[in-house]
KOLFITI-76602 format. One line per field, with one value per residue: residue number from 1; y, x, z of N, C-alpha, C, O in turn. Coordinates in steps of 0.2 Angstrom, whole numbers. Layout:
BEGIN
nulo = NUM:...
nY = Y:...
nX = X:...
nZ = Z:...
caY = Y:...
caX = X:...
caZ = Z:...
cY = Y:...
cX = X:...
cZ = Z:...
oY = Y:...
oX = X:...
oZ = Z:...
This chain:
BEGIN
nulo = 1:2:3:4:5:6:7:8:9:10:11:12:13:14:15:16:17:18:19:20:21:22:23:24:25:26:27:28:29:30:31:32:33:34:35:36:37:38:39:40:41:42:43:44:45:46:47:48:49:50:51:52:53:54:55:56:57:58:59:60:61:62:63:64:65:66:67:68:69:70:71:72:73:74:75:76:77:78:79:80:81:82:83:84:85:86:87:88:89:90:91:92:93:94:95:96:97:98:99:100:101:102:103:104:105:106:107:108:109:110:111:112:113:114:115:116:117:118:119:120:121:122:123:124:125:126:127:128:129:130:131:132:133:134:135:136:137:138:139:140:141:142:143:144:145:146
nY = 618:609:617:615:604:595:600:592:592:584:582:572:567:558:554:566:573:578:588:596:601:595:587:591:591:601:616:629:642:651:645:633:639:645:633:627:636:636:623:623:632:625:614:619:627:621:610:615:620:609:603:590:583:572:564:553:545:536:537:541:551:566:577:576:580:594:599:590:589:596:587:580:567:552:538:523:511:496:499:502:504:507:521:527:526:536:547:546:544:553:560:549:539:526:521:522:511:509:498:498:495:482:475:461:456:448:452:461:478:479:491:506:519:536:549:567:571:561:553:540:526:516:499:494:486:488:485:480:489:483:476:485:485:478:489:494:502:520:532:541:554:557:553:544:528:514
nX = -64:-79:-94:-98:-90:-79:-64:-50:-37:-24:-13:-1:9:22:30:27:33:45:40:34:45:50:61:74:77:75:83:82:73:64:59:53:43:35:31:24:13:8:3:-6:-15:-20:-26:-36:-44:-43:-51:-63:-61:-58:-45:-36:-27:-16:-7:6:12:24:27:18:19:15:24:29:20:12:0:-10:-23:-31:-33:-47:-51:-45:-34:-29:-18:-10:-2:11:10:-2:-4:-1:-12:-22:-15:-14:-27:-35:-40:-45:-49:-45:-51:-64:-64:-55:-43:-29:-17:-18:-19:-15:1:-1:-12:-13:-18:-29:-37:-42:-54:-58:-69:-71:-84:-89:-85:-84:-74:-72:-69:-60:-55:-42:-40:-28:-26:-33:-22:-16:-24:-18:-15:-19:-15:-15:-9:-21:-17:-5:-6:3:9:7
nZ = -293:-288:-283:-266:-264:-254:-246:-240:-228:-221:-207:-202:-189:-183:-168:-160:-151:-156:-165:-156:-150:-139:-128:-131:-145:-153:-153:-155:-148:-153:-165:-159:-152:-163:-169:-159:-158:-170:-171:-161:-166:-177:-170:-163:-172:-185:-188:-192:-205:-212:-208:-202:-189:-184:-171:-166:-153:-143:-130:-117:-108:-99:-101:-113:-123:-122:-126:-127:-123:-133:-143:-151:-152:-145:-146:-138:-138:-133:-118:-106:-92:-79:-76:-88:-95:-92:-95:-109:-113:-106:-90:-78:-87:-87:-75:-80:-88:-98:-101:-106:-102:-99:-111:-121:-128:-138:-144:-156:-162:-154:-144:-135:-138:-135:-137:-139:-135:-127:-113:-111:-113:-128:-133:-146:-161:-172:-189:-201:-216:-232:-244:-258:-274:-289:-303:-320:-335:-338:-326:-316:-311:-318:-331:-336:-341:-330
caY = 614:610:619:610:599:596:599:589:592:580:583:566:568:553:557:573:577:582:593:601:604:592:582:594:590:608:621:636:644:655:639:629:643:645:626:626:641:634:617:625:635:619:609:623:630:618:605:618:621:602:601:585:582:565:563:547:545:530:538:546:556:573:582:575:583:598:601:584:590:599:582:578:559:549:531:520:504:493:503:498:506:510:528:529:526:542:552:545:545:558:559:544:534:519:520:521:504:508:495:498:492:474:472:457:457:443:455:468:481:480:497:510:526:541:555:573:572:556:551:533:522:511:495:493:482:491:480:483:490:478:478:489:481:481:493:494:508:526:534:547:560:559:551:540:521:511
caX = -68:-86:-98:-100:-85:-75:-56:-48:-30:-22:-6:1:15:24:35:25:38:50:36:33:52:52:67:80:78:75:86:80:67:59:56:49:37:31:28:18:8:4:0:-11:-20:-23:-30:-42:-48:-42:-56:-69:-60:-56:-38:-36:-21:-15:-1:7:17:26:28:12:21:12:29:31:15:9:-7:-14:-31:-34:-35:-54:-51:-39:-34:-24:-17:-7:2:15:8:-8:-4:0:-19:-25:-11:-15:-34:-38:-40:-51:-51:-44:-57:-70:-64:-50:-38:-24:-11:-19:-20:-9:5:-4:-18:-11:-23:-34:-36:-48:-55:-61:-71:-72:-91:-91:-79:-84:-70:-74:-64:-60:-49:-40:-38:-24:-29:-32:-17:-19:-26:-14:-19:-16:-17:-12:-11:-25:-14:0:-7:8:8:9
caZ = -288:-288:-277:-261:-264:-248:-247:-233:-227:-215:-205:-198:-186:-178:-164:-160:-146:-160:-168:-151:-148:-133:-127:-133:-152:-156:-148:-157:-144:-158:-169:-155:-150:-169:-170:-154:-159:-177:-170:-156:-170:-181:-166:-161:-177:-191:-190:-195:-212:-215:-207:-197:-186:-181:-168:-164:-148:-140:-123:-116:-102:-100:-103:-120:-128:-117:-128:-129:-122:-139:-148:-149:-152:-143:-146:-134:-139:-127:-114:-102:-85:-77:-76:-95:-98:-91:-99:-116:-115:-102:-83:-76:-93:-84:-70:-84:-92:-103:-98:-111:-99:-99:-117:-122:-134:-143:-147:-159:-165:-149:-140:-133:-141:-131:-141:-134:-133:-123:-110:-110:-118:-132:-135:-153:-164:-178:-194:-206:-223:-237:-249:-264:-279:-295:-308:-326:-338:-336:-319:-317:-310:-322:-338:-338:-340:-323
cY = 615:613:614:604:600:595:597:590:588:581:577:567:562:556:565:577:581:588:599:604:601:588:585:593:596:613:628:638:647:649:635:633:644:638:625:630:638:627:618:628:629:615:613:625:626:613:609:619:614:600:596:584:576:565:556:547:538:531:543:551:563:578:582:579:587:600:596:585:593:594:579:570:556:541:528:513:501:497:499:499:508:517:531:530:533:548:552:547:550:556:554:539:527:517:519:515:504:505:493:494:484:471:467:458:453:446:462:471:483:487:500:517:530:547:561:574:567:553:543:529:517:506:493:488:485:485:484:484:485:480:481:484:483:484:493:500:514:528:541:554:562:558:546:533:518:505
cX = -75:-89:-100:-95:-81:-68:-54:-40:-28:-14:-5:8:17:30:33:29:43:46:35:40:54:58:73:82:79:78:85:73:62:55:51:42:32:28:23:12:4:0:-6:-17:-24:-27:-36:-46:-48:-48:-62:-68:-57:-49:-39:-28:-20:-8:0:13:18:26:23:13:18:17:31:26:10:2:-11:-21:-34:-35:-42:-55:-45:-39:-28:-24:-14:-2:5:13:1:-9:-3:-7:-22:-21:-13:-23:-38:-39:-46:-53:-50:-49:-63:-70:-59:-44:-32:-18:-12:-20:-13:-5:3:-11:-17:-17:-29:-32:-43:-48:-60:-63:-72:-79:-93:-85:-79:-79:-73:-69:-65:-54:-48:-37:-33:-27:-28:-26:-20:-19:-21:-18:-15:-19:-14:-14:-15:-22:-9:-1:-2:6:10:13
cZ = -288:-282:-272:-260:-258:-249:-240:-233:-221:-214:-200:-195:-181:-174:-163:-155:-150:-163:-163:-148:-141:-133:-130:-141:-155:-151:-149:-153:-149:-162:-165:-153:-157:-170:-165:-156:-165:-175:-165:-161:-174:-177:-164:-166:-184:-193:-194:-203:-215:-214:-201:-195:-182:-178:-165:-159:-145:-132:-121:-110:-104:-103:-110:-125:-123:-119:-130:-128:-128:-144:-146:-149:-150:-144:-142:-135:-133:-124:-108:-94:-85:-78:-83:-98:-98:-95:-106:-118:-111:-95:-82:-81:-90:-79:-74:-88:-97:-100:-103:-108:-98:-105:-119:-128:-140:-146:-150:-162:-160:-145:-138:-136:-136:-136:-136:-132:-128:-120:-109:-116:-122:-134:-142:-155:-171:-183:-199:-212:-227:-242:-255:-270:-285:-300:-314:-330:-336:-329:-320:-316:-315:-330:-340:-337:-333:-324
oY = 620:613:609:600:606:591:600:588:589:582:576:569:562:560:569:583:586:594:605:608:604:586:581:595:597:613:632:635:645:650:633:630:643:638:623:628:638:627:615:626:629:613:609:626:627:613:606:620:615:596:597:583:574:566:554:549:534:526:549:554:565:582:586:582:585:602:596:581:593:595:577:568:558:538:530:509:504:500:495:494:512:520:537:534:535:552:557:550:551:549:556:535:523:511:515:513:499:508:487:491:480:465:470:461:454:443:467:468:486:488:497:520:527:550:560:577:567:550:541:530:513:508:492:487:485:482:490:480:481:486:479:479:489:483:491:503:514:527:545:559:568:561:544:531:521:502
oX = -77:-86:-103:-96:-79:-66:-55:-37:-32:-10:-8:13:14:34:37:29:45:49:35:39:58:60:78:87:83:76:86:68:56:49:46:37:26:22:17:7:-2:-5:-12:-23:-30:-33:-41:-52:-52:-49:-65:-73:-54:-46:-42:-24:-25:-3:-5:18:13:25:23:9:19:16:34:28:5:-3:-15:-25:-40:-39:-43:-59:-39:-45:-22:-28:-15:3:3:14:-1:-13:-5:-8:-25:-24:-13:-24:-44:-40:-52:-57:-54:-52:-68:-75:-59:-39:-31:-14:-7:-22:-8:-8:4:-14:-19:-22:-34:-27:-48:-43:-65:-58:-74:-79:-99:-81:-74:-80:-77:-64:-71:-49:-53:-33:-34:-32:-23:-25:-25:-15:-20:-24:-9:-24:-9:-20:-13:-23:-8:2:-2:3:16:15
oZ = -289:-277:-275:-256:-256:-253:-235:-238:-215:-218:-195:-199:-176:-177:-164:-155:-148:-163:-164:-144:-138:-139:-131:-143:-160:-145:-145:-155:-148:-163:-167:-154:-156:-172:-167:-155:-165:-178:-166:-160:-175:-179:-163:-165:-188:-199:-198:-206:-221:-217:-196:-199:-178:-181:-162:-161:-145:-129:-123:-108:-109:-107:-113:-130:-121:-115:-135:-131:-128:-149:-141:-146:-153:-142:-143:-134:-127:-128:-106:-90:-89:-81:-84:-103:-103:-97:-110:-123:-112:-94:-84:-80:-92:-80:-71:-92:-100:-97:-104:-112:-96:-106:-117:-133:-145:-150:-148:-165:-161:-143:-138:-137:-133:-139:-130:-126:-126:-123:-106:-122:-119:-137:-144:-151:-175:-181:-200:-214:-227:-243:-257:-270:-286:-301:-315:-328:-331:-327:-324:-319:-316:-334:-346:-332:-331:-319
């Protein structure tokens, strides 16, 4: 690796309740405790060394993800109830303008973002990524033809 080159590691976890051992998915208490400790360590110290953790939840109830306050950036898309907004984006987010419960089904990708250094919600529209362009020639990673 070149001097000064950044190494990034990403951990994406959909259904973070499973990773946290919530909901009875994991019955081994020692394994649950190890997962919680590792995730807590990644969330508190990982960013400094290039580790990014993304958790995606469908149910923002507090008991599903007990360490949600350790995520520095939160994104709330359309939510079912007023109370879910504060659970997903932090206490008082709805009162500060994050009206996730009022986003229409006909507005996919619209949501609110709250950053750890600024509690003011920002309304955003997330666009799907562009489809990949077809490539020809050898794959850079394997050298084999595509």
